Residue, then its C-alpha position, 0 to 999 in steps of 0.5 A: x389804124x392809129x390815126x385817131x391818136x394825137x401825140x403832141x405832148x410838150x417836152x417842156x414842164x415850165x420855163x423861167x427866162x432862158x431856163x427850161x425844165x423838161x420832163x426827161x431831165x426831171x425824170x433823170x434827176x428823180x431817178x438819181x435822187x431816189x436811187x442814192x439812198x438805196x445804194x447807200x443802204x446796200x453799201x452800208x450793209x456790205x461794210x463799204x464807205x458812203x463816199x463810194x456811193x457819191x463817186x458812183x452817182x457822179x459816174x452815173x450822171x456823167x454816163x447818162x448825159x453822155x449816153x443820152x446825147x450819143x443816143x440822140x445823135x446816133x438814133x434820132x439823126x438816123x431816123x430823121x434822115x431815113x424819114x426824109x429820104x423815103x419821103x423825097x425819093 
């Protein structure tokens, strides 16, 4: 039914030598950059310190990196394994 759709989008935006910038990395970074001023506004409105936002942002970055790697390891590996099993069974 959807054979007419060709999905061959490259995950890379550009490469500079050994460094490759990918779309998901750019979008994660953009989300953190856009979210931090909103968080600072909310924290100032509640009477909290700006340093708390910086700590929260670091936790968000660490959690995102760990969660993305864990999700890739668990879900993509399982998905690829089930596809290869069904193909060659």
